[in-house]
N, C-alpha and C positions, 0 to 999 in steps of 0.2 A: 504493500500500500504506500509506504513512504517512498519507495523507488518510483512509483508512478506519479506521486504528488510533487516530489522535490527534484528528482533528476532532470525533468524538462526545464527547470529554472536555471540550470548550470550555465547557459550562455550569458545570463545577466548576473548571476551570483556564482563565481567560480568554485566556491567551496563545495557546492552541491555536486560537483563532478566526481566526488569520492563515492557517490552512490552507484557509479558504473562498475566499481570494483567488487567482485564477489568476495574477496578476502575481507574487505571492510564490513560488508553486510553480514558475513558469517560471524565475525567477531561480535558484532552488536546484537545479532540474533541470539548468540550464546549468552551474552550478558543479560539480555532482556528476559529470556526464559529462566535463567538462574535467579534473577532478582524477583521475578513473579513468584517463583516457588519459595524463595527465602522469606519474603514479606507476607505472603498469604498462608504459608505453612502453619503458623500458630493458630490462625483463625480456623483453618480447615480441621486441624486436630481437635480444637475445641468443639466445633460443630458436629464432627463425627462422634465425639464423646457424648454430646448432648442427645444425639439421635440413637445412641447405643449401638452404633455400627462397630462391633468388636470382632476380633479374630476368634474363630473356632479352631481348636486344636484336635487333630485326629487322635483317636484313642490309642492306636497302635504306633504312634510316633514316639520320639525320644521323651523320656520322663521330664527332662530339663525344660522342655518346651511348654509344659502345662502352666508355668508361671506367666507365659505370654498371653494366655487367654484373656480376651477383653481389650487388648491393645487396639486402638482405632485402626481399621483397615479401609480399603477402597481409596487410599491416598493417591492411587494412580490417576484419579480424576484431576487432581491438582497438576500433576506432571504433564499429562496429555493436553490439558487446557493451555498450559504454558507453552508447550511445543507448537500447538496450532496457532496460538496468538502471535508468537514470535515469527512463525513462518509467514503468516498473512501480512505481518507488519514489514518484513524486510525482504521478501522475495519478489521476483518478477512474476506477477500473477497471470501473465499471458503464457507462461511455460506449462506445457501439458503434463510434464513429469511431476510438477509440484502438486497438481490436483490429483494425480494418481496416488502419490504417497499419502496425501491427506485423506483420500477415500479409504485407504487401508487403515490409517490411524483411527479415524472416526468409526469405521465399521467394526474393527476388532475391539475397539474400546466398548462398543455397544454389546458385543458378544460377552466380553468380560464383565460388563455391568450386569447383564441378565444373570450370569453365573453367580456373581457375588451377591446380588439382590436375593436370589433364591436361597442362598446359604443363610442370609439374615432372616428371611421369612420362615424357613424350615428349622432354623436354630440348630444347624449341623454343619459338618465340615465339607459337605458335598452339595453342589448346586445343580447345574445342567447335567443331564446324562451324557456319557461319553459319545454316544452316537449323534445326539442332537448337536453337541458342541462341534464335533468334527464336521458334520454336514454343513453347518453355518460357516465354519472356517473354510471348507472346501469351496463352497459356492462363491464366497467373496474372493478367494484366491484365484479361482478360474476367471472371474470377471476381471480381476486385476491383470492376470496374465494375458487376457484377450486385449485389454486396453494398451498394454505395453507392446504387444505383437502388432497392433494396428497403428502404433505411433509412427509418424513420418520417418522413413529411412532407417527404421530400427533393424539391426542385424540379428538374425536368429542363430548365428554361429555361437557355440559355447567355447569359451577360452579355457584351456587346460594349463594351469600353472607349470612353469619350467619347460613346457613343450610348445614353443611358438609355432611349429609347423603342423600341429595337430589341433584342429578347430572344427569339429563336426557341426554341420548345419542341420538343425532339428526341424526346420520348416514350421508347420502348424503345431507340431509336437512340442514346440517351445512353450506353448501355453500351459501344457500339463507339467513340463519341467519347472516353469516359473512358479506354478501353484504348489508344487512339491517343496520348493525352496522356502516359500512363504509360510506354508503350514508347518513344515519341519522346524523352522527357526522360531516361530511363535510358540510352539509347544515345548521346545528345548529351553527357551528362556523361562517359560512358566514352571518347568520342573526344577530349574536352578534356583528359583525364588523360594528358598526354604530357611535361610538364616538372615540375620539383620545385616543388610547392605551387601549380601553375597551376590545377588543378581545385578543390581544397579551398577556396581563397580565394573564388571566386564561389559555391560551395555555402554557405559561411558567410553571405555577403551575402544570398543568396536566402532562406536559412532565417530570418534576422533580419527580412527584409521580410515574409515570410509569417507570422511571429509577430504582426506588427501586423495583417495582413489577417485572420488567424484570430480574434484578439481582437475586432476590430471586427465581423466576421461573426457572432460568437457573442453579441454584446451587442445586444439588441433596440432599445434607444433610440438608441445610436450608429449602428447600421446604418440605422435609419429616418432619422436626421438627415443621414447621408451619402448616402442614397438608393442603398444597395447591398443585395444579398440577405441577409436574416437567415437563418442556418442554426442552428437550435436544437441545442445540444450541441457545436458546432464550436469553442467557446472553449477546450476542453481541448486542442485541437490546438496552441494557443499553447505549451503546456508541452512537447509533442513537438518542436516547432520549436526551442525553447530548448535542449533536450537535443542536437539535431542541431548547433546552432551551437556549443555548448560542447564537444562531442566533436570538432568540426572544428578548433577552436582548439587543443585538446590535441594532436590529431594533427599539426597544422601545426608545432608545436614541433619535431617530429622529421622532418617532411616538407619543411621549408623548405630552400632551396638552401644548401649541397649536402645532398641528402636522405640521412638515415640509414635510412629505409625508405620503400617505396612502398605504396600502398593496394591495388593489383591490382584485378581485376574484382570480387573479393569485397567491395570497398569502393565502387567507382564505379557499378556496376550498381544496388545497392540505394539509394545516395544519390540517383541520378536518379529511380528509381522512387518513392522517398519524396516527393521534391519534386513529382512529377507527381500523386501521390495527394492530397497536401495541397492543391494547386491545385484539384483536382476537388472535394474536400470543402468548401472555403471559397468555391466558386463564383467563383474567379478563374482559370479555366482559360486563357483567351486572354491574360490579363495575364502569364502565365508566359513568353510569347514575348518580352515586354519586360523583365521582371525577370531572366529567364535568357537575355537576348539574346546574351550571349557564347557560351553553349552552342549556341544556334541558329546563330550565325555559323560556329562551328567545324564543326557538322554539315553546313551548307550548302556549306562550302568543300570537303568531301569529296565530296558529291553532285555539285557542279558540276565538280570536277576529274575524277572518274571518267566522268561523262557526256560531257564535252568530249573527254577522251582517246579514248573509243570512237568518237565522232562524227567526229573529225578524224584517226583512226588514228595516235595517238601524240603529238599536241600537248598542251601543258599550259597551264592558266590561271596556276597558281601553281608556284613552284619545287618545292614539296612540300606535300601535305595530310596532316593538318589544318593550318589556317592558321598556327598557332604555329611550325610547322617552316619555313614560307615565310620568316618574319622571321628565324629562326635562320640560314637559308642566305643571307639578305641581309647577314648580318654583325652582327645585333643580339646582344649578350651575353644569355645565358639569363635572368639576373635582370632585365634591362631588359624583355624580352618579358613575363615573369611580372607584374611590377609594373604595366606599362602596361595589360595585360589586366585586372588588378584594378581599375584606375582606370576603365576602360570599364564594368566590372560595377557599380561603385558609382554611377556617373553614371546608368546605366539604372535602377537600383533607386530612386534619388531621383526620377527622372521618373515611375516607376510609382507611387510613394507620392503624388506630387502629384495624380495622377488621382482620388484619393479626393474631392477637392473640385472636380474638373472633370467635370461630368456633363451 
């Protein structure tokens, strides 16, 4: 909005020329989202408390978590609202990719809201049924994949990290591939959200990494120099990623151990969906497996645990899944699990960034 209001004035007021720069708008989108979360956070926590929107702890979870029962949840509404506001304020609203990521943001936020709301109504730790939730996620992801596929000059080749000469063209099948990436990332982030600040830390790290990827993919000369796919218009996604990172930092202020509020599915589902969509738009879909490797590990730990449990009729690989609960039950203090997982996430992001020069 500010881009459309102020940049046209730059011939008369030269200062407004700064609005042409994606880097400038990305920085201030980050700060805008951060400050919105920071200043509105106490009010949101108080309102959630007054409405008795508290966290329900599953009975078979770690015993140490029962003390968290009643902590205000659904704080993801604050985060998502801040991201949307900052994005609308600082991006070029004529860019089709911005509206696609906003569709995913609002849509998955709606699914998460229904899930969290049903938990509050039913007074239990489960909301939407697994099939209903997956069906809604899949429907929105397929719509998103179709919109990306129909975007002007969008390339349906899939980039394979480290292998510049291997880039299969999926054609219309790219829609299903994009949907898989979006759904998978959404659920992986959701599974990771089990400890105070555990999920939002890697989300911030992944968002910052994709800020770089989006900027590079949207700059023809840099993309050509680094031998990566140039995606016209994807540079504006840099600003969206900046808003995501800023809102994440603002939310982390209240979500860090011991948490004053939790994000709930209304936060974790859209955050994952947003990261998946950004990866698709920037043509760094498979790279998300590395950048968001922590989410992948957490999701796989659940898949392996459930599969092994069924195959062996009751035996387990881990003490409890997702993986962070395994380390809790091994005696690691919660802050140690969280910070060590953050370190893993940072390491994976640095390795991913290094691949820009390894082709």
